[in-house]
C-alpha positions as CSV (number, residue, x, y, z in Angstrom):
1,M,96.8,96.3,85.3
2,A,98.6,98.3,88.0
3,F,101.4,97.4,90.4
4,R,103.9,99.4,92.5
5,L,106.7,99.1,95.0
6,P,106.3,100.5,98.6
7,N,109.7,102.2,98.4
8,G,109.4,105.9,99.3
9,S,106.2,105.5,101.4
10,T,106.1,107.4,104.7
11,V,104.1,107.0,107.9
12,D,102.7,109.9,110.0
13,F,101.4,109.6,113.6
14,A,98.7,111.9,115.1
15,A,100.4,114.2,117.7
16,T,97.6,116.6,118.7
17,Y,93.8,116.9,118.2
18,G,91.4,119.8,118.1
19,A,88.6,120.1,120.6
20,D,85.5,117.9,120.3
21,V,82.7,119.3,118.2
22,T,79.2,118.1,118.8
23,I,77.5,116.1,116.0
24,T,73.7,116.5,116.0
25,A,73.2,114.1,113.1
26,I,74.9,112.1,110.3
27,S,72.7,111.6,107.2
28,N,72.0,108.4,105.5
29,A,73.7,109.3,102.2
30,N,76.7,108.6,100.0
31,P,78.8,110.4,101.1
32,A,77.5,110.8,104.6
33,V,76.8,114.4,105.6
34,V,77.7,115.5,109.1
35,S,75.8,118.3,110.9
36,A,78.1,119.9,113.4
37,A,77.3,123.5,114.3
38,G,80.4,125.7,114.7
39,H,82.9,123.4,113.0
40,T,85.8,125.0,111.1
41,Y,86.9,122.0,109.0
42,K,87.9,122.3,105.4
43,E,88.3,119.9,102.5
44,G,91.1,117.5,103.1
45,D,91.2,117.6,106.9
46,I,91.4,114.3,108.8
47,V,88.8,113.8,111.5
48,V,87.9,111.1,113.9
49,I,84.2,110.3,114.6
50,T,82.5,109.2,117.8
51,S,78.9,108.2,117.0
52,G,75.9,106.1,118.0
53,W,76.7,104.2,114.8
54,V,79.2,101.5,116.0
55,R,80.4,100.9,112.4
56,V,81.6,104.6,112.2
57,T,82.7,105.4,115.7
58,G,86.5,105.5,116.3
59,R,87.3,105.6,112.6
60,A,89.2,108.3,110.7
61,F,88.0,110.0,107.5
62,R,89.0,112.7,105.2
63,V,86.6,115.7,104.9
64,G,85.1,116.1,101.5
65,T,83.0,119.2,100.9
66,A,82.6,121.5,103.8
67,T,80.2,124.4,104.7
68,S,81.9,126.3,107.4
69,G,79.9,126.3,110.7
70,T,77.2,123.9,109.6
71,T,78.0,120.6,107.7
72,F,80.7,118.6,106.0
73,T,80.9,115.3,104.2
74,L,82.9,112.2,105.1
75,E,84.7,111.1,102.0
76,G,84.1,107.5,101.1
77,L,81.5,106.8,103.8
78,D,78.3,105.3,102.4
79,T,75.6,105.2,105.1
80,T,72.5,104.7,102.9
81,D,71.8,101.2,104.4
82,T,69.5,102.1,107.3
83,A,69.7,98.6,108.7
84,R,73.4,99.1,109.4
85,Y,73.0,102.8,110.1
86,P,69.7,103.3,111.8
87,V,68.0,106.7,111.4
88,G,68.2,109.0,114.4
89,T,71.0,107.3,116.2
90,S,74.1,108.9,114.7
91,A,74.7,111.8,117.1
92,G,78.1,112.1,118.8
93,T,81.3,114.1,118.5
94,V,84.1,114.8,116.0
95,K,87.7,116.0,116.4
96,K,90.3,117.0,113.9
97,V,93.9,115.8,113.7
98,E,95.7,119.1,114.2
99,T,99.4,118.1,114.0
100,W,101.4,115.0,112.9
101,V,104.8,113.6,113.6
102,N,106.6,111.6,110.9
103,I,108.1,108.2,111.7
104,P,111.4,108.1,109.7
105,Q,114.0,105.4,109.4
106,I,111.6,102.5,109.1
107,T,113.6,99.3,108.2
108,S,110.5,97.1,107.8
109,A,106.8,97.3,107.9
110,T,104.6,94.2,108.2
111,S,100.9,93.7,108.5
112,S,99.4,90.7,110.2
113,G,95.9,89.5,111.1
114,G,92.7,90.5,109.3
115,D,92.0,86.9,108.4
116,Q,88.4,85.9,107.8
117,S,86.8,83.5,110.3
118,F,84.1,81.1,109.3
119,Y,81.3,79.2,111.0
120,T,81.2,75.6,109.6
121,F,78.0,73.6,109.8
122,G,76.2,70.8,108.0
123,F,72.7,69.2,107.9
124,L,72.1,65.6,108.8
125,E,71.1,64.6,105.3
126,E,74.2,66.2,103.7
127,S,77.6,64.7,103.1
128,Q,79.4,68.0,102.7
129,D,79.7,70.8,105.2
130,R,78.9,74.5,104.6
131,Q,80.7,77.6,105.7
132,L,79.5,81.1,106.5
133,P,81.9,84.1,106.9
134,T,81.6,85.6,110.4
135,T,84.2,88.1,111.7
136,K,87.7,89.1,110.7
137,A,90.7,88.7,113.1
138,P,92.2,91.9,114.6
139,S,94.9,93.5,112.4
140,V,98.3,94.7,113.5
141,L,100.8,96.9,111.7
142,T,104.4,96.4,113.0
143,L,107.1,99.0,112.2
144,V,110.8,98.3,112.9
145,V,112.6,101.6,113.2
146,A,116.2,102.7,113.7
147,D,116.9,103.5,117.3
148,D,117.1,107.3,117.4
149,P,115.9,109.0,120.7
150,S,116.3,112.4,119.2
151,Q,113.4,111.9,116.8
152,P,110.3,114.0,117.6
153,Y,107.9,111.0,117.2
154,V,109.6,109.1,120.1
155,P,108.0,110.9,123.1
156,V,104.7,111.2,121.3
157,I,104.5,107.4,120.7
158,E,105.9,106.6,124.2
159,R,103.2,108.8,125.7
160,A,100.5,107.2,123.6
161,D,101.8,103.8,124.7
162,E,101.7,104.8,128.4
163,L,98.1,106.1,128.1
164,Q,96.9,103.3,125.8
165,E,95.3,106.0,123.6
166,E,93.8,105.4,120.2
167,R,95.7,107.5,117.7
168,V,95.4,108.0,113.9
169,Q,98.2,106.9,111.6
170,R,98.5,108.0,108.0
171,L,100.4,105.9,105.5
172,N,101.4,108.1,102.5
173,L,102.0,105.9,99.4
174,V,104.3,107.1,96.6
175,D,101.4,107.5,94.1
176,G,99.8,110.1,96.3
177,S,97.2,107.9,97.9
178,I,96.8,107.5,101.6
179,I,95.6,104.8,104.1
180,L,94.2,105.9,107.5
181,Y,94.5,103.7,110.5
182,V,93.2,104.1,114.1
183,S,95.4,102.1,116.4
184,V,96.6,101.7,120.0
185,A,100.4,102.0,119.8
186,S,103.1,100.4,121.8
187,I,106.9,100.7,121.4
188,T,109.7,98.6,122.8
189,M,111.7,100.5,125.4
190,T,115.0,98.6,124.9
191,P,116.5,98.7,121.4
192,S,117.7,95.5,119.7
193,L,121.4,94.7,120.5
194,T,122.4,92.3,117.7
195,R,126.1,92.5,116.9
196,S,127.0,94.1,113.6
197,E,123.4,95.3,113.0
198,I,121.9,98.7,113.7
199,M,120.0,99.1,116.9
200,T,116.2,99.1,116.3
201,R,113.0,99.5,118.2
202,T,109.6,98.0,117.3
203,I,106.4,100.0,117.1
204,T,103.2,97.9,117.2
205,L,100.0,99.4,116.0
206,A,96.9,97.4,117.1
207,Q,94.2,98.5,114.8
208,Q,90.9,99.4,116.4
209,G,88.6,99.6,113.3
210,Q,88.3,99.4,109.6
211,I,91.0,101.2,107.6
212,V,90.1,103.9,105.1
213,R,92.0,104.3,101.8
214,Y,91.9,107.3,99.6
215,A,93.2,107.9,96.1
216,K,95.4,110.9,95.4
217,K,93.4,114.1,95.8
218,T,93.1,116.0,92.5
219,V,92.6,119.7,92.2
């Protein structure tokens, strides 16, 4: 049995990315091996994939093992199912998160959405309906932060909001594990003005794909 409090967790927001590197192929393996000539990635780097595989494209992963200039693995990605990951259709591009800005002074963090939807049906001869799971609702992570225009993250998120860009976020939990999100961010321009309460702004992170969670990396 394990349980923990979120106290002490931090959130980082991707500020800059490296140049796109061409992916010639991603293998059907566990973990998936990416062939990308000329890459300079190393173990532990966070990268974003664009691929012919829709289940992978737009998601962030941690680099596992890496052979400089040729291949690297995507930690935690199992692509052995060729029905979901068809052979020969995985080419694309990859880019690395080069720098992060921390989002401090978070007063609350709430997650919403992600609920499973179902298709309900029944046969004429039956007296009880059946259900099949279909898709999950979009997920949103909402951060309420103290209003502090001097913080370095503010212009970064405001710019991402203006451009409606997908950016990576990294939630650093106190046990050393991390959760990676790829989201479109928005931030309220006007702070809250409730009497006798600190002024706050709200950052909304509309998630664009499946999150990835990694345990603490051991040496």
